[in-house]
Structure formats: C-alpha cells, structure tokens
HTML snippet that shows the backbone in 3Dmol.js (N, CA, C, O; Angstrom):
<script src="https://3Dmol.org/build/3Dmol-min.js"></script>
<div id="view" style="width:600px;height:400px;position:relative"></div>
<script>
const pdb = `
ATOM      1  N   MET A   1      34.293 -59.359  26.106  1.00  0.00           N
ATOM      2  CA  MET A   1      34.220 -58.152  25.313  1.00  0.00           C
ATOM      3  C   MET A   1      33.984 -56.935  26.212  1.00  0.00           C
ATOM      4  O   MET A   1      34.631 -55.900  26.047  1.00  0.00           O
ATOM      5  N   LEU A   2      33.057 -57.063  27.161  1.00  0.00           N
ATOM      6  CA  LEU A   2      32.783 -55.927  28.044  1.00  0.00           C
ATOM      7  C   LEU A   2      33.995 -55.559  28.893  1.00  0.00           C
ATOM      8  O   LEU A   2      34.235 -54.378  29.146  1.00  0.00           O
ATOM      9  N   CYS A   3      34.766 -56.559  29.337  1.00  0.00           N
ATOM     10  CA  CYS A   3      35.983 -56.260  30.111  1.00  0.00           C
ATOM     11  C   CYS A   3      36.989 -55.496  29.265  1.00  0.00           C
ATOM     12  O   CYS A   3      37.654 -54.591  29.770  1.00  0.00           O
ATOM     13  N   ARG A   4      37.111 -55.837  28.002  1.00  0.00           N
ATOM     14  CA  ARG A   4      38.044 -55.115  27.116  1.00  0.00           C
ATOM     15  C   ARG A   4      37.605 -53.674  26.916  1.00  0.00           C
ATOM     16  O   ARG A   4      38.434 -52.764  26.916  1.00  0.00           O
ATOM     17  N   ILE A   5      36.315 -53.466  26.748  1.00  0.00           N
ATOM     18  CA  ILE A   5      35.794 -52.101  26.582  1.00  0.00           C
ATOM     19  C   ILE A   5      36.038 -51.292  27.860  1.00  0.00           C
ATOM     20  O   ILE A   5      36.503 -50.154  27.799  1.00  0.00           O
ATOM     21  N   ALA A   6      35.724 -51.882  29.012  1.00  0.00           N
ATOM     22  CA  ALA A   6      35.947 -51.190  30.285  1.00  0.00           C
ATOM     23  C   ALA A   6      37.427 -50.908  30.496  1.00  0.00           C
ATOM     24  O   ALA A   6      37.787 -49.844  31.000  1.00  0.00           O
ATOM     25  N   GLY A   7      38.291 -51.847  30.116  1.00  0.00           N
ATOM     26  CA  GLY A   7      39.732 -51.647  30.248  1.00  0.00           C
ATOM     27  C   GLY A   7      40.226 -50.498  29.395  1.00  0.00           C
ATOM     28  O   GLY A   7      41.083 -49.728  29.829  1.00  0.00           O
ATOM     29  N   ALA A   8      39.702 -50.371  28.194  1.00  0.00           N
ATOM     30  CA  ALA A   8      40.098 -49.264  27.316  1.00  0.00           C
ATOM     31  C   ALA A   8      39.651 -47.931  27.909  1.00  0.00           C
ATOM     32  O   ALA A   8      40.388 -46.947  27.849  1.00  0.00           O
ATOM     33  N   PHE A   9      38.462 -47.895  28.475  1.00  0.00           N
ATOM     34  CA  PHE A   9      37.973 -46.686  29.132  1.00  0.00           C
ATOM     35  C   PHE A   9      38.864 -46.335  30.325  1.00  0.00           C
ATOM     36  O   PHE A   9      39.280 -45.186  30.477  1.00  0.00           O
ATOM     37  N   ASP A  10      39.156 -47.333  31.175  1.00  0.00           N
ATOM     38  CA  ASP A  10      40.008 -47.103  32.349  1.00  0.00           C
ATOM     39  C   ASP A  10      41.380 -46.602  31.942  1.00  0.00           C
ATOM     40  O   ASP A  10      41.908 -45.676  32.558  1.00  0.00           O
ATOM     41  N   ARG A  11      41.962 -47.196  30.918  1.00  0.00           N
ATOM     42  CA  ARG A  11      43.289 -46.776  30.454  1.00  0.00           C
ATOM     43  C   ARG A  11      43.265 -45.301  30.074  1.00  0.00           C
ATOM     44  O   ARG A  11      44.139 -44.541  30.492  1.00  0.00           O
ATOM     45  N   GLY A  12      42.287 -44.891  29.298  1.00  0.00           N
ATOM     46  CA  GLY A  12      42.188 -43.495  28.886  1.00  0.00           C
ATOM     47  C   GLY A  12      41.986 -42.564  30.064  1.00  0.00           C
ATOM     48  O   GLY A  12      42.579 -41.486  30.111  1.00  0.00           O
ATOM     49  N   LEU A  13      41.160 -42.962  31.014  1.00  0.00           N
ATOM     50  CA  LEU A  13      40.888 -42.133  32.182  1.00  0.00           C
ATOM     51  C   LEU A  13      42.140 -41.954  33.035  1.00  0.00           C
ATOM     52  O   LEU A  13      42.492 -40.825  33.378  1.00  0.00           O
ATOM     53  N   PHE A  14      42.811 -43.036  33.378  1.00  0.00           N
ATOM     54  CA  PHE A  14      43.987 -42.947  34.231  1.00  0.00           C
ATOM     55  C   PHE A  14      45.149 -42.260  33.520  1.00  0.00           C
ATOM     56  O   PHE A  14      45.821 -41.420  34.119  1.00  0.00           O
ATOM     57  N   GLU A  15      45.398 -42.597  32.266  1.00  0.00           N
ATOM     58  CA  GLU A  15      46.535 -42.004  31.565  1.00  0.00           C
ATOM     59  C   GLU A  15      46.339 -40.515  31.322  1.00  0.00           C
ATOM     60  O   GLU A  15      47.319 -39.782  31.196  1.00  0.00           O
ATOM     61  N   ALA A  16      45.090 -40.050  31.252  1.00  0.00           N
ATOM     62  CA  ALA A  16      44.826 -38.613  31.113  1.00  0.00           C
ATOM     63  C   ALA A  16      45.249 -37.856  32.367  1.00  0.00           C
ATOM     64  O   ALA A  16      45.501 -36.652  32.307  1.00  0.00           O
ATOM     65  N   THR A  17      45.330 -38.556  33.511  1.00  0.00           N
ATOM     66  CA  THR A  17      45.738 -37.913  34.759  1.00  0.00           C
ATOM     67  C   THR A  17      47.227 -38.102  35.034  1.00  0.00           C
ATOM     68  O   THR A  17      47.716 -37.677  36.081  1.00  0.00           O
ATOM     69  N   GLY A  18      47.953 -38.731  34.114  1.00  0.00           N
ATOM     70  CA  GLY A  18      49.389 -38.926  34.296  1.00  0.00           C
ATOM     71  C   GLY A  18      49.758 -40.226  34.988  1.00  0.00           C
ATOM     72  O   GLY A  18      50.905 -40.404  35.398  1.00  0.00           O
ATOM     73  N   VAL A  19      48.808 -41.130  35.123  1.00  0.00           N
ATOM     74  CA  VAL A  19      49.054 -42.421  35.767  1.00  0.00           C
ATOM     75  C   VAL A  19      49.154 -43.491  34.689  1.00  0.00           C
ATOM     76  O   VAL A  19      48.309 -43.568  33.797  1.00  0.00           O
ATOM     77  N   ARG A  20      50.191 -44.312  34.779  1.00  0.00           N
ATOM     78  CA  ARG A  20      50.338 -45.424  33.837  1.00  0.00           C
ATOM     79  C   ARG A  20      49.427 -46.565  34.274  1.00  0.00           C
ATOM     80  O   ARG A  20      49.441 -46.968  35.437  1.00  0.00           O
ATOM     81  N   PHE A  21      48.648 -47.076  33.351  1.00  0.00           N
ATOM     82  CA  PHE A  21      47.652 -48.113  33.634  1.00  0.00           C
ATOM     83  C   PHE A  21      48.007 -49.368  32.854  1.00  0.00           C
ATOM     84  O   PHE A  21      48.185 -49.322  31.637  1.00  0.00           O
ATOM     85  N   GLU A  22      48.109 -50.492  33.563  1.00  0.00           N
ATOM     86  CA  GLU A  22      48.330 -51.779  32.913  1.00  0.00           C
ATOM     87  C   GLU A  22      47.304 -52.764  33.457  1.00  0.00           C
ATOM     88  O   GLU A  22      47.035 -52.796  34.658  1.00  0.00           O
ATOM     89  N   ASN A  23      46.742 -53.555  32.577  1.00  0.00           N
ATOM     90  CA  ASN A  23      45.804 -54.569  33.044  1.00  0.00           C
ATOM     91  C   ASN A  23      45.973 -55.861  32.259  1.00  0.00           C
ATOM     92  O   ASN A  23      46.356 -55.871  31.089  1.00  0.00           O
ATOM     93  N   ILE A  24      45.672 -56.943  32.954  1.00  0.00           N
ATOM     94  CA  ILE A  24      45.628 -58.264  32.329  1.00  0.00           C
ATOM     95  C   ILE A  24      44.205 -58.753  32.528  1.00  0.00           C
ATOM     96  O   ILE A  24      43.792 -59.046  33.650  1.00  0.00           O
ATOM     97  N   THR A  25      43.466 -58.841  31.452  1.00  0.00           N
ATOM     98  CA  THR A  25      42.073 -59.247  31.518  1.00  0.00           C
ATOM     99  C   THR A  25      41.980 -60.761  31.562  1.00  0.00           C
ATOM    100  O   THR A  25      42.616 -61.461  30.774  1.00  0.00           O
ATOM    101  N   TRP A  26      41.181 -61.252  32.492  1.00  0.00           N
ATOM    102  CA  TRP A  26      41.006 -62.689  32.645  1.00  0.00           C
ATOM    103  C   TRP A  26      40.354 -63.280  31.406  1.00  0.00           C
ATOM    104  O   TRP A  26      39.466 -62.673  30.806  1.00  0.00           O
ATOM    105  N   THR A  27      40.800 -64.462  31.034  1.00  0.00           N
ATOM    106  CA  THR A  27      40.182 -65.234  29.960  1.00  0.00           C
ATOM    107  C   THR A  27      40.004 -66.669  30.455  1.00  0.00           C
ATOM    108  O   THR A  27      40.757 -67.113  31.322  1.00  0.00           O
ATOM    109  N   PRO A  28      39.042 -67.388  29.934  1.00  0.00           N
ATOM    110  CA  PRO A  28      38.827 -68.768  30.367  1.00  0.00           C
ATOM    111  C   PRO A  28      40.115 -69.597  30.227  1.00  0.00           C
ATOM    112  O   PRO A  28      40.800 -69.533  29.206  1.00  0.00           O
ATOM    113  N   GLY A  29      40.425 -70.364  31.261  1.00  0.00           N
ATOM    114  CA  GLY A  29      41.613 -71.208  31.239  1.00  0.00           C
ATOM    115  C   GLY A  29      42.895 -70.485  31.598  1.00  0.00           C
ATOM    116  O   GLY A  29      43.974 -71.070  31.523  1.00  0.00           O
ATOM    117  N   HIS A  30      42.797 -69.212  31.992  1.00  0.00           N
ATOM    118  CA  HIS A  30      43.995 -68.430  32.327  1.00  0.00           C
ATOM    119  C   HIS A  30      43.839 -67.816  33.703  1.00  0.00           C
ATOM    120  O   HIS A  30      43.162 -66.800  33.858  1.00  0.00           O
ATOM    121  N   GLY A  31      44.456 -68.419  34.699  1.00  0.00           N
ATOM    122  CA  GLY A  31      44.452 -67.838  36.033  1.00  0.00           C
ATOM    123  C   GLY A  31      43.236 -68.194  36.867  1.00  0.00           C
ATOM    124  O   GLY A  31      42.466 -69.098  36.542  1.00  0.00           O
ATOM    125  N   SER A  32      43.092 -67.449  37.954  1.00  0.00           N
ATOM    126  CA  SER A  32      42.082 -67.764  38.961  1.00  0.00           C
ATOM    127  C   SER A  32      40.745 -67.073  38.734  1.00  0.00           C
ATOM    128  O   SER A  32      39.868 -67.165  39.593  1.00  0.00           O
ATOM    129  N   GLY A  33      40.559 -66.397  37.633  1.00  0.00           N
ATOM    130  CA  GLY A  33      39.267 -65.798  37.341  1.00  0.00           C
ATOM    131  C   GLY A  33      39.125 -64.356  37.729  1.00  0.00           C
ATOM    132  O   GLY A  33      38.014 -63.905  38.008  1.00  0.00           O
ATOM    133  N   CYS A  34      40.217 -63.610  37.757  1.00  0.00           N
ATOM    134  CA  CYS A  34      40.091 -62.180  38.036  1.00  0.00           C
ATOM    135  C   CYS A  34      41.048 -61.402  37.134  1.00  0.00           C
ATOM    136  O   CYS A  34      41.975 -61.958  36.547  1.00  0.00           O
ATOM    137  N   CYS A  35      40.795 -60.125  37.047  1.00  0.00           N
ATOM    138  CA  CYS A  35      41.662 -59.238  36.273  1.00  0.00           C
ATOM    139  C   CYS A  35      42.683 -58.608  37.218  1.00  0.00           C
ATOM    140  O   CYS A  35      42.402 -58.410  38.400  1.00  0.00           O
ATOM    141  N   HIS A  36      43.848 -58.299  36.701  1.00  0.00           N
ATOM    142  CA  HIS A  36      44.905 -57.671  37.496  1.00  0.00           C
ATOM    143  C   HIS A  36      45.176 -56.297  36.923  1.00  0.00           C
ATOM    144  O   HIS A  36      45.353 -56.139  35.715  1.00  0.00           O
ATOM    145  N   ILE A  37      45.206 -55.299  37.800  1.00  0.00           N
ATOM    146  CA  ILE A  37      45.429 -53.918  37.394  1.00  0.00           C
ATOM    147  C   ILE A  37      46.617 -53.367  38.165  1.00  0.00           C
ATOM    148  O   ILE A  37      46.724 -53.561  39.376  1.00  0.00           O
ATOM    149  N   ALA A  38      47.516 -52.675  37.457  1.00  0.00           N
ATOM    150  CA  ALA A  38      48.654 -52.007  38.089  1.00  0.00           C
ATOM    151  C   ALA A  38      48.632 -50.534  37.697  1.00  0.00           C
ATOM    152  O   ALA A  38      48.557 -50.196  36.516  1.00  0.00           O
ATOM    153  N   LEU A  39      48.699 -49.660  38.705  1.00  0.00           N
ATOM    154  CA  LEU A  39      48.770 -48.221  38.485  1.00  0.00           C
ATOM    155  C   LEU A  39      50.112 -47.730  38.989  1.00  0.00           C
ATOM    156  O   LEU A  39      50.469 -47.958  40.145  1.00  0.00           O
ATOM    157  N   THR A  40      50.859 -47.056  38.123  1.00  0.00           N
ATOM    158  CA  THR A  40      52.172 -46.519  38.501  1.00  0.00           C
ATOM    159  C   THR A  40      52.310 -45.106  37.954  1.00  0.00           C
ATOM    160  O   THR A  40      51.552 -44.691  37.076  1.00  0.00           O
ATOM    161  N   ASN A  41      53.289 -44.368  38.483  1.00  0.00           N
ATOM    162  CA  ASN A  41      53.579 -43.051  37.938  1.00  0.00           C
ATOM    163  C   ASN A  41      54.100 -43.200  36.528  1.00  0.00           C
ATOM    164  O   ASN A  41      54.889 -44.102  36.244  1.00  0.00           O
ATOM    165  N   ARG A  42      53.671 -42.335  35.653  1.00  0.00           N
ATOM    166  CA  ARG A  42      54.107 -42.416  34.257  1.00  0.00           C
ATOM    167  C   ARG A  42      55.627 -42.248  34.148  1.00  0.00           C
ATOM    168  O   ARG A  42      56.255 -42.867  33.289  1.00  0.00           O
ATOM    169  N   ASP A  43      56.218 -41.419  35.009  1.00  0.00           N
ATOM    170  CA  ASP A  43      57.663 -41.168  34.919  1.00  0.00           C
ATOM    171  C   ASP A  43      58.498 -42.244  35.585  1.00  0.00           C
ATOM    172  O   ASP A  43      59.725 -42.145  35.610  1.00  0.00           O
ATOM    173  N   GLY A  44      57.853 -43.277  36.129  1.00  0.00           N
ATOM    174  CA  GLY A  44      58.577 -44.412  36.708  1.00  0.00           C
ATOM    175  C   GLY A  44      59.001 -44.206  38.149  1.00  0.00           C
ATOM    176  O   GLY A  44      59.640 -45.088  38.723  1.00  0.00           O
ATOM    177  N   ALA A  45      58.671 -43.080  38.754  1.00  0.00           N
ATOM    178  CA  ALA A  45      59.065 -42.813  40.146  1.00  0.00           C
ATOM    179  C   ALA A  45      58.120 -43.463  41.124  1.00  0.00           C
ATOM    180  O   ALA A  45      58.304 -43.339  42.335  1.00  0.00           O
TER     181      ALA A  45
END
`;
const viewer = $3Dmol.createViewer("view");
viewer.addModel(pdb, "pdb");
viewer.setStyle({}, {cartoon: {color: "spectrum"}});
viewer.zoomTo();
viewer.render();
</script>
C-alpha cells in the first residue's frame, strides 16, 4: 500500500515537470523484489 501511495506521489511530481513516469510496483511472487521506474520525455523524444 505504501509503495502505491509513493508511486502516485512520484507520478504527480514528475509529470508536473513534463517527464513521463512509469513504474511497476513489486508484489509478492512477481520478480526479484524491486520496483522498476522509467522516466522519459513526455513528447517521446
């Protein structure tokens, strides 16, 4: 739950600056135990 709240905050912060924010939050049984974050230009450049 805390990771989802932090992710929503991060999304709002980065997107307010024009950066596209994508994250995959770790869940039990899915992956190696970490979250993945990708930051890209909103316009795709």
